[in-house]
C-alpha positions as CSV (number, residue, x, y, z in Angstrom):
1,M,161.9,37.7,1.6
2,V,163.2,41.2,2.4
3,L,159.9,42.9,2.6
4,L,158.7,40.5,4.6
5,G,162.0,40.2,7.2
6,V,161.8,44.3,7.1
7,L,158.1,44.2,8.1
8,F,158.1,41.6,10.8
9,G,160.7,43.5,12.4
10,I,158.9,47.2,12.2
11,F,156.0,44.3,14.0
12,L,158.3,43.3,16.9
13,L,160.0,46.8,17.3
14,R,157.0,48.7,17.7
15,K,155.7,45.4,20.1
16,G,158.8,46.0,21.6
17,A,158.1,50.0,21.9
18,A,154.5,49.6,23.4
19,R,155.9,46.9,26.1
20,R,158.6,49.8,27.2
21,Q,156.6,52.3,27.0
22,L,158.0,54.1,24.0
23,D,155.9,56.5,21.8
24,A,155.7,53.4,19.0
25,E,155.0,56.3,16.2
26,R,158.7,58.1,16.3
27,V,160.1,54.5,17.0
28,A,158.5,53.2,13.7
29,E,159.9,55.6,11.9
30,L,163.6,53.8,12.5
31,P,162.9,51.6,10.3
32,L,162.8,53.5,6.8
33,S,165.6,56.3,7.6
34,L,167.9,51.9,8.0
35,V,166.4,50.8,4.7
36,L,167.3,54.3,2.9
37,F,171.2,54.6,4.6
38,G,171.2,50.5,4.1
39,L,171.1,51.0,0.1
40,V,172.9,54.3,0.2
41,G,176.4,52.2,2.3
42,G,175.1,49.4,0.1
43,R,175.6,50.8,-2.9
44,A,178.5,53.4,-2.2
45,W,180.5,50.2,-0.7
46,Y,179.9,48.5,-4.0
47,C,180.9,52.0,-6.0
48,I,184.1,52.2,-4.0
49,Q,184.5,48.0,-4.4
50,F,184.2,47.5,-7.8
51,S,185.2,51.5,-9.2
52,D,187.0,50.4,-12.7
53,E,183.9,48.4,-13.5
54,V,181.0,51.5,-12.6
55,F,182.9,54.9,-14.2
56,A,184.5,52.9,-16.6
57,E,181.7,54.0,-19.4
58,R,179.3,56.8,-17.7
59,G,181.4,58.2,-15.5
60,W,180.3,59.9,-11.9
61,T,176.3,59.9,-12.9
62,A,176.7,55.8,-12.7
63,V,176.7,55.9,-9.1
64,F,172.5,56.8,-8.9
65,Y,171.8,54.1,-11.1
66,F,170.5,51.3,-8.3
67,W,168.2,49.4,-10.8
68,E,170.9,47.8,-12.4
69,G,172.4,46.3,-9.9
70,G,174.8,46.8,-7.9
71,L,174.5,46.5,-3.9
72,V,177.1,44.7,-1.4
73,L,175.9,43.7,2.2
74,Y,178.5,45.0,3.9
75,G,177.9,48.5,2.7
76,A,174.4,48.1,3.5
77,I,175.3,46.8,6.8
78,A,177.6,49.8,7.8
79,G,175.0,52.1,6.1
80,G,172.4,51.0,8.1
81,L,174.4,51.0,12.1
């Protein structure tokens, strides 16, 4: 569902860019950076909020274990902004 939302957002962004006569390729790069910064922000905020649980077993390298879960929505929003 999130992927569909991102793809639909890219579609609307490109359509709006064409209407305003902006470079569509340059505008299309924006969602990629927003998604990446959103992931980093969500993980960083999670690691700060739940630092006792995250760092208890593995140390600082646990920050990079995205596949084990641990993202927060408000961190992703703050990172994407």
